[in-house]
C-alpha positions in Angstrom: 79.7 154.2 30.8 77.4 151.2 30.3 76.6 149.9 26.8 73.0 149.8 25.6 72.9 146.0 26.0 72.6 146.3 29.8 69.0 146.9 31.0 68.9 149.4 33.8 65.7 149.5 35.8 64.2 152.7 37.2 64.9 151.3 40.7 68.6 150.9 39.9 68.8 154.5 38.7 67.2 155.8 41.9 69.5 153.6 44.1 72.6 154.7 42.1 71.7 158.4 42.6 71.4 157.7 46.3 74.6 155.7 46.3 76.6 158.5 44.7 76.5 160.5 47.9 77.7 157.5 49.9 80.9 156.9 47.9 84.1 158.7 47.0 86.8 157.8 44.5 90.5 157.4 45.3 92.6 159.7 43.1 95.6 157.4 43.2 94.1 154.0 42.1 90.5 155.0 41.1 88.8 152.6 43.5 85.3 153.4 44.8 85.3 153.8 48.5 82.6 154.3 51.1 82.5 158.0 52.0 83.2 157.3 55.7 86.5 155.5 55.1 89.6 157.5 56.1 91.8 155.6 53.7 91.4 153.7 50.4 90.6 150.1 51.0 92.6 149.2 47.9 95.9 151.2 48.0 95.7 152.7 51.5 95.7 156.3 50.2 94.7 158.7 53.0 94.8 162.0 51.3 91.9 163.8 49.6 89.4 161.9 47.6 87.3 162.8 44.5 83.7 163.3 45.6 82.2 164.9 42.5 79.0 163.4 41.3 80.3 162.8 37.7 83.4 161.1 38.9 81.6 158.8 41.4 78.9 157.9 38.8 81.5 157.1 36.1 83.4 154.8 38.4 80.2 153.0 39.6 79.2 152.5 36.0 82.6 151.2 35.1 82.5 148.8 38.0 79.1 147.5 36.9 80.3 147.2 33.3 83.2 145.0 34.5 81.0 143.0 37.0 77.4 142.9 35.7 76.3 140.8 38.6 76.3 144.0 40.7 73.5 145.3 38.5 71.3 142.5 39.6 72.1 143.2 43.3 71.4 146.9 42.9 68.2 146.3 41.0 66.6 143.9 43.6 63.9 145.3 45.7 64.4 145.3 49.4 62.8 142.7 51.7 60.4 145.3 53.0 60.2 146.7 56.5 61.3 144.5 59.4 58.6 142.5 61.1 56.7 144.1 63.9 56.6 142.7 67.4 53.0 141.4 66.7 54.3 139.6 63.5 57.1 138.0 65.5 54.8 136.8 68.3 52.3 135.5 65.8 55.0 133.6 64.0 56.3 132.2 67.3 53.0 130.8 68.3 52.2 129.5 64.8 55.4 127.5 64.9 54.9 126.4 68.4 51.4 125.0 68.0 51.1 124.8 64.2 48.2 127.3 64.4 47.5 129.8 61.7 46.8 133.2 63.4 46.5 135.3 60.3 42.8 135.7 60.8 
């Protein structure tokens, strides 16, 4: 588990809860794998995997403890929704003519 000196944002906790369902743990080497993988990316195990919530959470926390940079990645907010067709056309003409069409 993480020590108290790591600050975990509410957004991280929500993302981690969502991530738990997307991962599984290799029983042979303990690596966290994407749930869709047929074999472990680390040791090539292709048998059964641990998918229990507690096991996956524990391994994710361990991984973040060893590599705290991952915490920053998981805590970042997304870039938002992709631009609409109107946004892209407006951006194109703005660059083309140097016009500001935000009005």
